[in-house]
C-alpha positions in Angstrom: 9.2 -1.9 -12.4 6.6 0.7 -11.8 3.3 0.2 -9.9 0.5 2.5 -8.9 -0.2 2.7 -5.1 -3.5 4.1 -4.1 -4.1 5.3 -0.5 -7.5 5.4 1.3 -8.7 6.9 4.6 -6.0 7.6 7.2 -3.3 6.5 4.8 -4.5 9.2 2.3 -4.7 11.8 5.1 -1.3 11.1 6.7 0.7 10.7 3.5 -1.0 13.6 1.9 -1.6 12.0 -1.4 -4.3 9.7 -3.0 -1.9 7.8 -5.2 1.6 7.6 -6.6 3.7 5.7 -9.0 6.4 3.8 -7.2 9.5 2.3 -8.8 10.3 -1.1 -7.3 12.9 -3.8 -8.0 11.9 -6.9 -10.0 10.6 -9.5 -7.7 9.2 -6.9 -5.3 6.3 -7.8 -3.0 3.7 -5.8 -1.0 6.2 -5.9 1.9 8.6 -3.7 -0.2 6.0 -1.0 -0.4 5.2 -1.2 3.3 8.9 -0.9 4.1 9.3 2.2 1.9 6.2 3.7 3.5 7.5 3.1 7.0 10.4 5.3 6.3 8.0 8.2 5.7 5.3 7.3 8.2 6.4 4.8 10.8 3.0 4.8 12.4 1.6 2.9 9.5 2.7 -0.3 11.3 -0.3 0.3 13.7 -2.6 -0.6 10.9 -1.1 -3.8 9.6 -3.2 -6.1 11.6 -6.5 -4.5 10.3 -5.6 -2.9 7.0 -6.7 -4.6 3.8 -4.4 -4.7 0.8 -5.2 -5.5 -2.8 -3.4 -5.9 -6.1 -5.5 -5.3 -9.2 -8.7 -5.4 -7.3 -7.8 -8.9 -5.6 -7.1 -9.1 -1.9 -3.5 -9.6 -1.2 -1.0 -10.2 1.6 2.4 -8.7 2.4 4.1 -11.6 0.5 2.1 -11.0 -2.8 4.6 -10.7 -5.7 4.1 -7.6 -7.8 4.4 -7.1 -11.6 4.9 -4.2 -13.9 1.8 -2.0 -14.0 0.0 -3.4 -11.0 -2.4 -1.3 -9.1 -2.0 -1.7 -5.3 -4.5 -0.3 -2.8 -3.9 0.2 1.0 -7.3 0.3 2.7 -7.2 0.8 6.5 -10.4 0.4 8.5 -12.9 3.3 8.2 -15.0 4.6 11.1 -17.8 6.9 11.3 -21.4 7.1 10.5 
């Protein structure tokens, strides 16, 4: 199945993209996306305790199951003024 993953703040900066289409197996969860991203950017694990995640504009957790066409957002904390 395909989902759209949107990256904000430091995720966007470190991964060098605002969003991407990701092909995932059926029964995939947000954890599957995080595992894939850890291969490219291991430091993402530093943000897990404070990062918000959503699926289709609803807050979600690592165990949230995904469906074809879902929009996932990874939103780390933002600092500044």
